[in-house]
Wavefront OBJ file of the C-alpha trace (Angstrom):
o trace
v 95.087 114.473 142.211
v 94.751 111.587 139.781
v 96.978 108.965 138.314
v 98.295 109.411 134.795
v 96.584 107.644 131.923
v 99.078 105.294 130.267
v 97.262 105.083 126.928
v 96.908 108.873 126.665
v 100.602 109.249 127.498
v 101.559 106.799 124.743
v 99.481 108.655 122.144
v 100.662 112.070 123.322
v 104.287 110.969 123.150
v 103.744 109.427 119.715
v 102.220 112.630 118.340
v 105.018 114.782 119.777
v 107.783 112.527 118.437
v 106.147 112.093 115.024
v 105.617 115.833 114.555
v 109.236 116.491 115.560
v 110.476 113.748 113.226
v 108.522 115.061 110.223
v 109.567 118.677 110.886
v 113.216 117.625 111.133
v 113.053 115.530 107.951
v 111.329 118.371 106.079
v 113.935 120.821 107.360
v 116.719 118.498 106.236
v 115.246 118.110 102.759
v 114.039 121.665 102.169
v 116.306 123.876 104.241
v 119.547 121.931 104.439
v 119.350 121.268 108.165
v 121.407 118.365 109.504
v 118.925 116.914 111.990
v 119.362 113.495 110.390
v 122.607 113.340 112.367
v 120.490 113.230 115.539
v 117.994 110.665 114.251
v 120.546 108.253 112.765
v 121.973 106.971 116.078
v 118.559 106.997 117.808
v 116.676 105.081 115.110
v 118.556 101.973 113.940
v 117.788 101.358 110.280
v 117.098 105.021 109.543
v 119.372 106.068 106.698
v 120.435 109.272 105.038
v 119.988 110.095 102.205
v 116.364 109.419 103.001
v 114.616 106.375 101.583
v 111.003 105.311 102.043
v 112.165 102.265 103.983
v 114.428 104.304 106.230
v 111.614 106.773 106.917
v 109.189 103.966 107.822
v 111.754 102.231 110.046
v 112.148 105.556 111.836
v 108.385 105.681 112.427
v 108.411 102.136 113.820
v 111.130 103.154 116.285
v 109.090 106.205 117.277
v 106.150 103.926 118.078
v 108.397 101.763 120.247
v 109.858 104.797 122.032
v 106.326 106.120 122.538
v 105.513 102.983 124.503
v 108.838 102.846 126.348
v 108.835 106.432 127.626
v 105.451 106.169 129.414
v 106.504 102.763 130.766
v 109.432 104.315 132.595
v 107.608 107.493 133.690
v 103.860 106.873 133.985
v 103.888 103.441 135.605
v 106.345 104.383 138.377
v 104.507 107.677 138.948
v 101.167 105.877 139.310
v 102.718 103.301 141.640
v 104.197 105.903 143.969
v 101.071 108.048 143.768
v 98.838 105.156 144.844
v 101.284 104.213 147.575
v 101.294 107.789 148.853
v 97.476 107.914 148.772
v 97.295 104.670 150.767
v 99.665 106.075 153.379
v 97.644 109.291 153.644
v 94.446 107.316 154.214
v 96.110 105.448 157.054
v 97.053 108.664 158.866
l 1 2 3 4 5 6 7 8 9 10 11 12 13 14 15 16 17 18 19 20 21 22 23 24 25 26 27 28 29 30 31 32 33 34 35 36 37 38 39 40 41 42 43 44 45 46 47 48 49 50 51 52 53 54 55 56 57 58 59 60 61 62 63 64 65 66 67 68 69 70 71 72 73 74 75 76 77 78 79 80 81 82 83 84 85 86 87 88 89 90 91
């Protein structure tokens, strides 16, 4: 097994969140969905009805979340993986 790549995890998370965000915004505008109710509390500064500024602030928050999520998952995983590998070598 290998450790997880932090940079790849950041970009993968960013793509997944951005695609979800754009699909939800498009659904809100075109189909009358109410997904903005989910994004509003998660993305401070995001406003509805949608404005260009609110949309861009939402993207900035997605970038920050895309760094935060791998920080709390990938780094601890890699730490415990390396620790486990070191213990297995000592056996």
